[in-house]
KOLFITI-76602 format. One line per field, with one value per residue: residue number from 1; y, x, z of N, C-alpha, C, O in turn. Coordinates in steps of 0.2 Angstrom, whole numbers. Layout:
BEGIN
nulo = NUM:...
nY = Y:...
nX = X:...
nZ = Z:...
caY = Y:...
caX = X:...
caZ = Z:...
cY = Y:...
cX = X:...
cZ = Z:...
oY = Y:...
oX = X:...
oZ = Z:...
This chain:
BEGIN
nulo = 1:2:3:4:5:6:7:8:9:10:11:12:13:14:15:16:17:18:19:20:21:22:23:24:25:26:27:28:29:30:31:32:33:34:35:36:37:38:39:40:41:42:43:44:45:46:47:48:49:50:51:52:53:54:55:56:57:58:59:60:61:62:63:64:65:66:67:68:69:70:71:72:73:74:75:76:77:78:79:80:81:82:83:84:85:86:87:88:89:90:91:92:93:94:95:96:97:98:99:100:101:102:103:104:105:106:107:108:109:110:111:112:113:114:115:116:117:118:119:120:121:122:123:124:125:126:127:128:129:130:131:132:133:134:135:136:137:138:139:140:141:142:143:144:145:146:147:148:149:150:151:152
nY = -471:-472:-485:-485:-477:-485:-496:-490:-487:-500:-504:-495:-499:-512:-508:-502:-512:-520:-512:-511:-524:-525:-516:-522:-534:-528:-525:-536:-539:-527:-527:-538:-536:-525:-532:-541:-532:-528:-539:-541:-530:-533:-545:-544:-535:-543:-555:-551:-547:-559:-567:-559:-546:-535:-522:-516:-499:-490:-489:-499:-492:-487:-478:-465:-465:-457:-444:-434:-441:-453:-456:-468:-480:-488:-502:-505:-497:-492:-488:-496:-503:-511:-522:-516:-503:-497:-489:-494:-495:-501:-509:-514:-525:-530:-544:-554:-566:-572:-573:-577:-566:-555:-553:-548:-536:-529:-528:-519:-508:-507:-502:-488:-485:-488:-479:-467:-468:-469:-475:-481:-496:-506:-516:-527:-534:-546:-549:-561:-571:-583:-591:-594:-607:-602:-589:-588:-592:-582:-571:-573:-569:-555:-552:-551:-554:-566:-568:-576:-579:-593:-596:-598
nX = -323:-326:-330:-343:-350:-350:-358:-370:-374:-376:-387:-396:-399:-403:-416:-422:-424:-433:-444:-448:-452:-462:-471:-473:-480:-492:-500:-507:-515:-523:-530:-537:-545:-553:-560:-567:-576:-583:-590:-598:-605:-614:-620:-625:-637:-647:-647:-652:-665:-670:-669:-673:-684:-681:-677:-664:-660:-654:-636:-624:-611:-594:-591:-589:-593:-599:-590:-575:-564:-572:-574:-577:-573:-584:-585:-596:-610:-627:-644:-660:-677:-689:-702:-714:-712:-703:-688:-671:-654:-640:-625:-609:-595:-581:-570:-557:-554:-563:-563:-566:-560:-561:-574:-577:-570:-577:-589:-586:-585:-598:-604:-601:-609:-622:-623:-623:-635:-646:-662:-665:-665:-651:-644:-632:-618:-605:-594:-585:-572:-568:-575:-573:-578:-579:-581:-594:-601:-597:-603:-616:-618:-618:-627:-624:-624:-616:-609:-605:-598:-601:-611:-629
nZ = -674:-687:-689:-682:-690:-701:-696:-693:-706:-711:-702:-707:-720:-717:-710:-721:-730:-722:-721:-734:-736:-728:-733:-745:-741:-736:-747:-753:-742:-739:-752:-751:-739:-744:-754:-746:-739:-750:-754:-742:-743:-754:-749:-736:-735:-742:-735:-723:-726:-730:-718:-707:-701:-707:-719:-727:-730:-743:-745:-737:-729:-724:-710:-697:-679:-665:-655:-653:-641:-640:-654:-666:-679:-690:-700:-709:-711:-709:-712:-708:-709:-700:-704:-697:-699:-690:-687:-689:-684:-693:-690:-694:-695:-703:-705:-710:-704:-690:-673:-656:-649:-658:-659:-646:-646:-656:-649:-639:-648:-652:-641:-641:-653:-649:-639:-646:-653:-645:-640:-653:-661:-663:-674:-675:-684:-689:-702:-711:-719:-713:-699:-683:-672:-659:-660:-664:-652:-643:-650:-648:-635:-635:-644:-658:-675:-684:-700:-715:-732:-735:-727:-726
caY = -467:-475:-492:-483:-475:-492:-500:-486:-488:-507:-503:-491:-504:-517:-505:-501:-519:-523:-507:-513:-531:-524:-513:-527:-538:-524:-524:-541:-539:-522:-529:-544:-533:-522:-537:-543:-527:-528:-545:-540:-525:-536:-551:-543:-533:-548:-559:-548:-547:-566:-570:-555:-542:-529:-521:-511:-493:-487:-494:-500:-488:-486:-471:-464:-464:-453:-438:-434:-447:-458:-457:-475:-482:-494:-504:-505:-493:-490:-488:-500:-503:-517:-523:-512:-497:-495:-488:-498:-494:-507:-508:-521:-526:-535:-546:-560:-571:-570:-577:-574:-559:-550:-551:-544:-529:-526:-527:-513:-503:-506:-497:-481:-484:-488:-473:-462:-469:-471:-476:-484:-503:-507:-523:-528:-540:-547:-553:-564:-577:-589:-590:-599:-609:-598:-582:-589:-593:-576:-567:-574:-565:-549:-551:-549:-559:-568:-570:-578:-580:-599:-597:-596
caX = -329:-328:-334:-349:-353:-352:-364:-376:-376:-379:-394:-401:-400:-408:-422:-425:-426:-438:-449:-450:-455:-469:-475:-476:-485:-498:-504:-512:-520:-527:-534:-542:-550:-557:-564:-572:-581:-587:-594:-602:-610:-619:-623:-628:-644:-651:-647:-657:-672:-672:-669:-676:-690:-677:-675:-658:-662:-648:-630:-620:-605:-589:-592:-587:-599:-597:-586:-569:-561:-576:-575:-576:-574:-588:-584:-602:-615:-632:-651:-665:-683:-693:-709:-718:-709:-698:-681:-665:-647:-636:-618:-606:-587:-578:-564:-555:-555:-567:-562:-570:-557:-563:-581:-576:-568:-583:-594:-584:-586:-605:-606:-601:-614:-628:-624:-624:-641:-651:-669:-665:-662:-645:-643:-625:-616:-599:-593:-579:-571:-568:-578:-571:-584:-579:-584:-601:-603:-596:-608:-623:-619:-618:-633:-621:-625:-610:-610:-599:-601:-603:-617:-635
caZ = -676:-694:-688:-679:-696:-705:-692:-694:-713:-710:-699:-712:-726:-715:-710:-728:-732:-718:-723:-741:-736:-724:-738:-750:-738:-735:-753:-754:-736:-741:-757:-748:-735:-749:-758:-741:-739:-756:-754:-737:-745:-758:-747:-730:-736:-744:-730:-718:-729:-730:-711:-702:-703:-708:-725:-728:-734:-746:-745:-731:-730:-719:-706:-690:-675:-659:-656:-649:-639:-642:-661:-668:-686:-692:-707:-713:-707:-712:-708:-711:-707:-699:-707:-694:-701:-685:-690:-686:-686:-695:-689:-695:-695:-708:-703:-714:-699:-684:-667:-650:-648:-663:-657:-640:-648:-659:-644:-636:-653:-652:-635:-644:-658:-645:-635:-650:-656:-640:-642:-659:-660:-667:-677:-676:-688:-692:-709:-712:-723:-709:-693:-678:-667:-653:-662:-664:-645:-640:-653:-645:-628:-637:-649:-664:-680:-688:-706:-720:-738:-735:-723:-729
cY = -470:-481:-490:-481:-481:-495:-496:-487:-495:-507:-500:-496:-509:-515:-504:-507:-522:-518:-509:-519:-530:-520:-517:-532:-535:-524:-530:-541:-533:-524:-534:-541:-529:-526:-540:-538:-527:-533:-544:-535:-528:-541:-549:-540:-539:-554:-557:-548:-554:-569:-566:-551:-535:-528:-515:-505:-491:-492:-494:-497:-487:-478:-471:-462:-461:-447:-438:-440:-453:-460:-464:-476:-488:-495:-503:-502:-491:-490:-493:-499:-510:-517:-518:-505:-493:-494:-492:-496:-501:-505:-515:-520:-531:-537:-553:-566:-569:-575:-574:-567:-554:-549:-547:-537:-526:-525:-521:-506:-501:-502:-490:-480:-484:-482:-467:-462:-472:-470:-479:-491:-503:-515:-523:-535:-540:-551:-555:-570:-584:-587:-596:-601:-604:-591:-583:-589:-586:-571:-567:-570:-558:-547:-548:-555:-560:-571:-572:-580:-588:-601:-594:-592
cX = -331:-332:-341:-353:-355:-358:-370:-378:-379:-386:-399:-403:-405:-415:-426:-428:-433:-444:-452:-454:-462:-473:-478:-481:-492:-503:-509:-517:-525:-532:-539:-547:-555:-562:-569:-578:-586:-593:-599:-608:-615:-623:-627:-635:-649:-652:-652:-664:-674:-673:-672:-682:-687:-676:-670:-660:-654:-642:-627:-613:-600:-591:-589:-593:-596:-593:-580:-566:-565:-578:-573:-577:-578:-587:-590:-607:-621:-639:-656:-672:-686:-699:-714:-716:-704:-691:-676:-659:-643:-629:-614:-598:-585:-570:-562:-556:-558:-566:-566:-567:-560:-570:-581:-574:-573:-588:-592:-586:-594:-607:-606:-607:-621:-629:-626:-632:-646:-658:-670:-662:-656:-644:-635:-623:-609:-599:-586:-578:-571:-570:-576:-577:-584:-582:-592:-604:-602:-601:-615:-624:-619:-623:-630:-622:-618:-611:-604:-602:-603:-609:-623:-639
cZ = -684:-693:-685:-685:-700:-702:-693:-701:-714:-708:-704:-717:-723:-714:-716:-731:-728:-720:-729:-740:-732:-729:-743:-747:-737:-741:-754:-748:-737:-746:-755:-743:-739:-752:-752:-740:-744:-756:-748:-740:-750:-754:-741:-731:-738:-739:-724:-720:-729:-723:-706:-705:-706:-716:-724:-732:-737:-745:-738:-732:-724:-716:-700:-685:-668:-660:-652:-647:-641:-649:-663:-675:-686:-699:-711:-709:-711:-709:-712:-708:-706:-703:-704:-694:-695:-688:-685:-688:-687:-694:-690:-696:-699:-706:-707:-710:-692:-679:-662:-648:-652:-661:-651:-641:-651:-654:-640:-641:-652:-646:-637:-649:-654:-641:-640:-654:-651:-642:-649:-658:-665:-669:-679:-680:-689:-698:-710:-717:-720:-702:-688:-673:-661:-654:-661:-656:-642:-643:-649:-638:-629:-642:-656:-669:-684:-695:-710:-726:-739:-731:-727:-724
oY = -471:-482:-494:-484:-481:-497:-500:-488:-495:-510:-503:-496:-511:-518:-505:-507:-525:-521:-508:-520:-533:-522:-517:-535:-538:-523:-528:-542:-534:-522:-534:-542:-528:-525:-541:-540:-526:-532:-546:-535:-525:-542:-552:-543:-539:-557:-561:-549:-555:-573:-568:-552:-530:-532:-510:-507:-489:-498:-489:-499:-487:-474:-476:-458:-463:-445:-441:-444:-459:-464:-466:-474:-493:-491:-501:-505:-489:-492:-495:-495:-515:-511:-516:-501:-487:-499:-492:-495:-505:-501:-520:-515:-537:-533:-557:-571:-564:-581:-568:-562:-548:-543:-543:-533:-520:-520:-517:-501:-496:-499:-486:-475:-480:-479:-462:-457:-477:-466:-480:-491:-501:-519:-520:-540:-535:-556:-550:-573:-589:-582:-601:-596:-602:-588:-578:-586:-584:-567:-562:-567:-554:-541:-544:-561:-555:-576:-569:-582:-589:-607:-589:-590
oX = -337:-337:-345:-358:-361:-362:-375:-384:-384:-390:-404:-409:-409:-420:-432:-433:-438:-450:-458:-459:-467:-479:-484:-485:-497:-509:-515:-523:-531:-538:-545:-553:-561:-568:-575:-583:-592:-599:-605:-614:-621:-629:-633:-640:-654:-657:-656:-669:-680:-678:-672:-684:-691:-672:-671:-662:-650:-643:-628:-609:-603:-593:-586:-597:-590:-592:-580:-564:-562:-582:-567:-582:-577:-588:-589:-609:-620:-639:-655:-673:-685:-701:-719:-719:-702:-689:-676:-658:-643:-626:-615:-595:-588:-566:-567:-560:-555:-568:-569:-571:-561:-572:-586:-577:-574:-592:-597:-589:-596:-613:-611:-611:-625:-634:-630:-634:-649:-660:-676:-656:-657:-643:-633:-626:-606:-602:-582:-583:-574:-568:-578:-580:-590:-584:-595:-609:-607:-604:-618:-629:-622:-624:-632:-621:-616:-615:-599:-607:-608:-611:-623:-645
oZ = -685:-697:-687:-687:-702:-705:-695:-702:-717:-711:-705:-719:-727:-715:-717:-734:-731:-721:-730:-743:-734:-729:-745:-751:-737:-741:-755:-749:-737:-746:-756:-744:-737:-753:-754:-739:-743:-757:-749:-738:-750:-755:-740:-728:-735:-738:-722:-716:-727:-721:-700:-710:-706:-718:-721:-738:-733:-745:-734:-737:-718:-720:-697:-687:-666:-666:-646:-652:-642:-651:-661:-678:-683:-703:-717:-704:-717:-703:-718:-704:-710:-705:-707:-690:-696:-692:-679:-694:-683:-698:-686:-697:-699:-705:-707:-712:-689:-679:-663:-646:-650:-662:-650:-638:-650:-655:-638:-639:-652:-647:-635:-649:-656:-641:-638:-656:-652:-646:-651:-656:-671:-664:-683:-679:-689:-698:-710:-718:-722:-699:-689:-671:-658:-649:-659:-654:-639:-639:-649:-637:-625:-644:-659:-667:-686:-695:-709:-727:-743:-731:-730:-725
């Protein structure tokens, strides 16, 4: 019985060490994602004004769209207007690295957004530090704009 108790104590110490290590790793990642969202908030509205006929109204903010089981978090959400005054919904996702899989996942999220805003055009974008060529190809099929700080 004493041996079982000692083994349980060893497992508890190992779990504490693993928990601590994971907690330490999450700080830089969270900070990096916060910075990524801040960069996107500053860059994206200007990009849309330069490359499309859309002006972003107000700030792009995190929000939730849909309700109940369909509730979905959107990293950056806002409204805009085309030069002809037509209202547009702007929905974006921030990921440090964007591959085709991230595009597919965001496309599923967009289904909820488009369902919640029927009759209003939804302009979708993804913003990341690194964009794999496969993401660009995948995004074309879903009409998602893929942006990065190094892209003009």
